[in-house]
C-alpha positions in Angstrom: 82.0 101.2 123.4 86.1 102.2 123.0 87.4 103.5 120.0 91.0 102.8 118.5 93.2 104.8 116.8 93.7 103.7 113.4 97.1 105.0 113.5 98.5 102.8 116.1 95.4 101.1 117.8 96.0 102.6 121.1 92.2 103.7 122.9 91.1 107.1 122.0 87.9 106.9 123.4 84.6 105.3 124.5 80.9 106.4 123.8 77.7 104.8 125.5 75.9 101.7 123.5 72.3 102.5 122.8 70.3 99.5 121.7 67.6 99.9 119.5 65.5 98.5 122.5 66.4 101.7 124.4 65.0 104.4 121.5 61.4 105.5 122.2 60.1 107.0 118.5 56.9 108.1 119.6 56.6 112.4 120.6 54.0 114.5 121.8 50.8 115.8 120.0 52.2 118.9 119.3 56.3 118.0 118.3 57.1 120.3 115.1 60.3 120.9 112.9 61.5 124.1 112.5 63.3 124.1 109.5 65.3 127.7 109.4 66.4 126.6 113.4 67.9 123.0 112.1 69.4 124.3 109.6 70.7 126.9 112.3 71.4 124.5 114.2 73.8 121.7 112.3 75.3 124.5 110.8 76.6 125.7 114.2 77.8 122.8 115.6 79.3 121.7 112.8 81.2 125.3 113.2 82.1 125.0 116.7 83.3 121.4 115.9 85.5 122.8 113.1 87.5 125.4 115.6 88.2 122.8 118.7 91.5 121.3 117.9 90.6 118.5 120.2 87.5 117.6 118.0 89.3 118.2 115.0 92.2 115.7 116.4 89.9 112.2 117.4 88.3 112.7 114.4 91.7 112.4 112.4 92.3 109.3 114.9 89.4 107.1 114.5 89.3 107.7 110.7 92.7 107.4 109.7 93.3 111.3 108.2 95.3 113.8 109.1 93.7 116.8 110.1 93.4 118.7 106.3 91.0 116.3 104.9 89.0 116.5 108.4 88.5 120.0 107.8 87.5 120.2 104.6 84.9 117.5 105.2 83.4 119.4 107.7 83.7 122.5 105.9 82.3 120.6 103.2 79.2 119.7 105.0 78.5 123.0 106.0 78.1 124.0 102.9 76.0 121.2 102.0 73.6 122.8 104.4 73.8 126.1 103.8 73.3 126.0 100.4 71.6 122.9 98.1 69.7 121.3 100.9 69.0 125.0 102.7 67.2 125.8 99.9 65.9 122.4 99.3 64.7 122.1 103.2 63.0 125.5 102.7 61.3 125.1 99.4 59.8 121.6 100.6 58.8 123.1 104.1 58.9 127.0 104.0 59.8 128.6 107.4 57.3 127.8 109.4 57.4 124.7 112.1 56.1 121.6 111.0 54.1 118.4 112.9 56.3 115.8 113.3 53.1 113.6 113.4 53.6 113.8 109.7 57.3 112.1 109.6 55.3 108.7 109.8 58.4 106.5 108.9 62.0 106.0 109.6 65.4 106.1 107.8 68.5 104.4 109.4 71.7 106.5 108.0 74.8 104.1 107.9 77.5 106.8 108.8 80.6 105.7 106.3 83.8 105.1 108.5 86.1 107.2 105.5 83.5 110.4 105.8 81.0 109.7 108.9 80.6 113.5 109.5 79.4 114.4 105.7 77.2 110.8 105.3 75.5 111.6 108.6 74.5 115.3 107.8 73.5 114.6 104.4 71.9 111.2 105.2 69.6 113.5 108.2 68.8 115.7 105.3 68.2 113.3 103.0 65.9 111.5 105.5 63.2 114.6 106.7 63.2 115.6 103.2 61.2 112.3 102.4 59.6 113.0 105.4 61.4 110.3 107.2 62.9 110.3 110.8 66.7 109.9 110.7 68.1 107.1 113.0 71.3 107.4 113.0 73.2 104.3 112.9 76.9 105.6 114.0 79.8 103.8 112.7 81.6 101.3 115.3 85.0 102.2 113.6 84.4 106.0 114.5 81.6 106.5 116.4 83.0 109.3 118.8 82.7 112.8 116.1 79.4 111.7 114.8 78.0 111.0 118.6 79.5 114.6 119.8 78.0 116.4 117.0 74.5 114.4 117.5 74.5 115.0 121.1 75.8 119.2 120.7 73.0 119.5 117.4 70.3 117.9 120.7 71.7 120.1 123.0 71.4 123.3 121.0 68.2 122.6 119.7 66.0 120.1 121.8 63.2 119.6 119.9 65.5 117.3 117.8 65.3 115.0 120.1 61.5 113.8 118.7 62.8 113.1 115.5 66.4 112.4 114.7 67.2 109.2 116.9 70.5 107.4 117.8 71.9 104.0 117.4 75.2 102.9 118.8 75.8 99.5 119.0 77.8 96.5 117.1 76.6 96.1 113.7 73.7 98.7 113.8 72.2 97.9 110.0 71.6 94.0 111.4 69.9 95.7 114.5 67.9 98.4 112.3 66.9 95.6 109.6 65.6 93.5 112.7 63.7 96.2 114.6 62.2 97.7 111.4 60.3 96.4 108.0 59.5 98.0 104.8 61.5 101.4 106.0 65.1 102.6 104.2 68.4 102.2 105.1 71.4 104.7 103.2 74.3 103.8 102.9 78.0 105.2 101.1 79.8 103.5 100.0 81.6 101.9 96.9 80.0 98.6 94.5 81.7 95.7 97.1 80.3 97.2 100.2 76.6 97.9 98.5 76.7 94.1 97.3 77.9 93.1 101.1 75.0 95.6 103.0 72.3 94.3 100.7 72.9 90.8 101.5 72.7 91.8 104.8 69.3 93.6 105.0 66.2 91.3 104.3 63.5 93.4 105.5 64.2 97.2 104.7 65.0 98.6 101.4 69.0 99.5 100.9 69.7 103.0 99.2 73.4 103.3 97.7 74.6 106.9 97.2 77.4 105.7 95.0 81.2 106.4 96.0 83.9 105.0 94.1 87.8 106.3 92.8 88.5 107.5 89.4 91.1 108.1 87.2 93.0 111.2 86.1 93.7 112.2 82.5 96.8 114.3 81.6 97.3 114.2 77.7 99.3 117.8 77.6 102.1 119.5 78.8 99.8 122.8 79.2 98.5 121.5 82.6 101.7 119.0 84.1 102.2 121.5 86.9 98.4 121.7 87.9 98.5 118.0 87.6 101.1 117.1 89.8 99.8 119.8 92.6 96.9 118.3 92.5 98.1 114.5 93.1 98.0 115.0 97.0 94.6 116.6 97.1 93.0 113.7 94.5 95.2 110.8 95.9 97.5 110.2 99.4 96.1 113.6 101.2 92.3 112.9 99.8 89.5 114.3 102.2 88.2 110.3 102.0 90.2 107.2 103.1 88.8 105.0 100.2 86.2 107.1 98.2 86.3 109.7 95.7 90.1 109.0 95.0 91.8 109.5 91.7 94.8 107.2 92.0 95.5 105.8 88.4 96.7 108.9 86.9 97.0 108.3 82.9 99.9 110.5 80.7 99.8 111.3 77.4 103.6 109.4 76.4 105.1 112.5 75.1 104.8 113.6 78.6 105.1 110.6 80.6 108.7 111.3 82.0 108.4 114.8 82.3 105.7 114.0 84.5 106.7 111.2 86.3 110.1 113.7 87.4 108.0 116.5 88.5 105.8 114.1 90.3 108.4 112.4 92.2 110.0 116.3 93.2 106.3 116.5 94.6 105.9 113.8 96.6 109.9 114.1 97.7 108.5 117.6 98.9 105.1 117.0 100.3 105.7 114.0 101.8 107.8 114.1 104.9 106.1 113.3 107.9 104.1 110.4 106.7 101.1 109.1 108.3 99.6 111.2 112.0 97.1 113.5 112.8 99.5 116.0 111.7 101.1 114.1 108.7 100.8 114.3 104.8 99.1 111.0 104.4 96.2 109.4 105.2 96.2 106.0 106.5 93.8 103.1 106.3 90.7 102.9 108.3 90.3 99.2 108.7 92.4 96.3 108.0 91.0 95.1 105.0 91.3 97.8 103.3 94.9 97.9 104.0 94.8 94.1 102.8 92.9 94.8 99.6 95.6 97.2 98.9 98.5 95.2 99.4 96.9 92.2 97.2 95.9 94.8 94.1 99.4 96.2 94.0 101.1 92.9 94.1 98.4 92.3 91.1 99.7 95.3 89.0 103.5 94.0 89.8 103.0 91.1 88.1 101.0 92.3 85.0 104.0 95.1 84.2 103.7 97.8 86.5 107.3 98.7 88.4 108.0 100.0 91.8 109.6 102.9 92.1 112.2 103.7 94.9 113.4 106.9 96.6 110.6 107.8 98.2 109.3 108.7 101.9 108.4 104.9 103.4 104.9 105.9 103.3 103.8 106.5 100.1 104.2 103.5 97.0 104.5 104.9 93.3 104.0 102.4 90.6 104.4 102.7 86.8 104.0 101.5 83.5 105.7 103.1 80.7 106.0 100.9 77.8 103.0 98.5 78.6 101.3 97.4 75.2 97.9 95.6 76.7 95.3 96.8 78.7 95.1 96.0 82.9 92.0 95.0 84.5 92.5 96.9 87.7 91.0 97.0 91.2 90.3 100.1 93.0 93.2 100.8 95.3 92.7 102.6 99.0 95.7 104.5 100.6 98.9 106.3 99.5 99.3 104.5 96.7 99.7 106.2 93.3 99.7 105.1 89.8 101.1 106.0 86.7 99.6 104.4 83.4 101.3 106.0 79.9 98.8 106.3 77.1 99.4 107.1 73.2 96.1 108.6 71.7 93.0 109.4 73.6 91.1 106.4 72.6 93.7 104.5 74.3 93.7 106.4 77.4 89.8 105.7 77.6 90.3 102.1 76.8 92.8 102.0 79.9 90.3 104.0 81.8 87.6 101.6 81.2 89.7 98.7 82.6 89.6 100.6 86.8 86.6 98.4 88.4 83.5 100.8 88.6 85.0 103.3 87.8 83.2 106.6 88.9 84.6 109.4 87.5 87.0 110.1 84.6 88.7 113.9 85.3 91.1 115.4 82.8 93.9 118.1 82.6 92.5 119.9 79.7 91.4 123.1 78.0 90.5 121.9 74.7 86.7 121.4 74.1 87.5 119.3 71.5 89.4 116.6 73.8 86.8 116.8 76.9 84.0 116.5 74.5 85.2 113.2 72.7 86.0 111.9 76.2 82.4 112.1 77.0 80.8 111.0 74.3 83.1 108.0 73.7 82.1 106.6 77.5 79.3 106.7 80.1 81.5 107.4 83.2 81.1 111.2 84.7 83.6 113.4 83.1 85.0 116.4 84.7 88.2 119.1 83.9 91.1 120.4 86.1 90.1 118.5 89.2 92.6 119.3 91.9 91.1 117.8 95.3 88.5 115.3 95.8 86.5 117.3 98.4 85.1 118.9 95.4 82.9 116.0 94.5 81.1 116.3 97.7 78.8 118.7 96.8 
């Protein structure tokens, strides 16, 4: 299977197909899993990958992300293994080796094209905690990095060959559904992805790990600098190309002009290179994402939003300073930042609710009363002073 760069569609590598018909899921009668050794091996191969500029470059090319967010994904995955899941594994299995024969079921781990490494390792650990053998369904859009790590894990700890399996082929979720029945398929993504995959999976259970975009609210001047500096880490240079981003920024009327001017300064200062592995903007990791973004932007321009000129050609800023009506919005991917005004916190909540399937509201404030008001008036997860999308991964 050949893999192309998301930036310019050139070939960046090739991985050998591994079909389900090639997989042998039986193991020797005395096969065992050592939880402590597995956690140590996972952290080790990720750290080695992180320190390899060649590996990080390939990850950037096959996901359409710059190197910095790629490294953030790797570091967050290492943290995931060492802390929450490390404790969960030891609590569930202790420190002694566990017989593999107790792992009677299989989980298909559908790695996501926006966060392939994070979803792969989280899926493996979730599956094992449920006493299931993980079968990694490597994403055809970006299988090189995940296969490299899977091979390194096997070379570091050979016993993983008895209970962690790899599938590399086109339409791996469909192939798994035809191969298994009554098992689980772990997926990550937004509501549209979940509905789409659920329609394709007839014989197995789809377990959805929700990942969607959010909204940032800026109600006062005290946090304008923090909010302006956070835009890159929350939006156009987010750890993910599609999910866990905050691209809609709701700004109080009295602070709107000041924030907009500061934001334009930040964009002119920070966005100089544009797209590329060494760049300062993430690209789209699938052509459908670019098409959907163009359509979403067109709808906003038709509903009272204006396009801000004079910025780098690879980043796009839209604003709505005077609109009185609440505008329904689709979630937007890619390097697009949207500014939206509000008169009071109630109106901010109403406008945030108009963003379809919004997963979180991030509010820049030190006011406990404001934070509590927002939390009480909506059912969406509310966070305070979030500066980087990578913080949402743990």
